[in-house]
C-alpha positions in Angstrom: 81.9 102.9 73.4 85.4 101.5 72.8 88.1 103.6 74.3 91.9 103.8 74.3 93.4 101.6 77.0 96.2 104.0 77.7 96.5 107.7 76.8 99.1 110.3 77.7 97.1 113.4 78.6 99.9 115.5 80.1 103.5 115.6 81.0 105.6 117.6 83.4 109.1 116.7 84.5 109.6 117.2 88.3 113.3 117.0 89.2 114.0 116.2 92.8 117.2 115.9 94.8 117.7 112.7 96.9 115.3 112.8 99.8 113.3 115.8 98.5 109.6 115.7 97.9 107.2 117.9 96.0 103.4 118.1 95.5 102.1 118.1 92.0 98.5 118.7 90.9 96.7 118.6 87.6 93.2 118.8 86.2 91.8 116.5 83.5 89.5 118.3 81.1 86.5 116.6 79.4 88.4 116.8 76.2 91.3 114.8 77.7 88.9 112.1 78.9 86.9 111.9 75.7 87.0 109.4 72.8 85.8 109.3 69.2 82.6 107.3 68.8 81.6 105.1 65.9 79.9 108.2 64.2 83.2 110.1 64.4 82.0 112.5 67.1 84.1 113.3 70.2 82.2 112.1 73.2 82.8 112.2 77.0 81.2 109.1 78.5 80.6 108.0 82.1 82.8 105.2 83.3 85.7 104.0 85.5 89.1 105.7 84.9 92.6 104.9 86.2 95.1 107.7 86.6 98.8 106.7 86.8 101.5 109.1 87.8 105.3 108.3 87.6 107.3 105.4 86.5 108.1 104.6 82.9 106.1 104.2 79.7 103.7 101.2 79.6 105.3 98.0 78.4 108.8 99.1 79.4 110.6 96.0 80.6 113.7 97.7 82.1 114.2 98.8 85.7 112.5 102.1 86.6 114.8 104.6 88.2 112.2 107.3 88.4 110.7 106.3 91.7 107.4 105.0 92.8 104.3 104.8 90.6 101.2 106.3 92.1 97.7 105.4 90.8 94.1 106.0 91.7 90.7 105.0 90.2 87.7 107.3 89.9 84.3 107.1 88.2 82.2 109.5 86.4 78.4 109.2 86.2 75.6 110.6 84.1 74.9 110.5 80.3 77.5 110.6 77.6 77.7 114.0 75.9 79.2 115.2 72.6 81.9 117.8 72.9 82.0 120.7 70.4 84.7 120.5 67.8 
């Protein structure tokens, strides 16, 4: 099933003073990880996903002043399933 290469699924600004750190957590729902299939149904499918946190928008060619970009990959398994509208 073709899927979107990049998708913003959430946003929260975390302002920090110089030298300060903060933990941030979030949960991705099946709806946020779903796509529309060829029949027009919203489907959550197994596969490999890359989560990226921080930095700037994709394709931005300027210098990032927002700090490091963190990323991690995870996989889901099983059968694809249709989500209720």
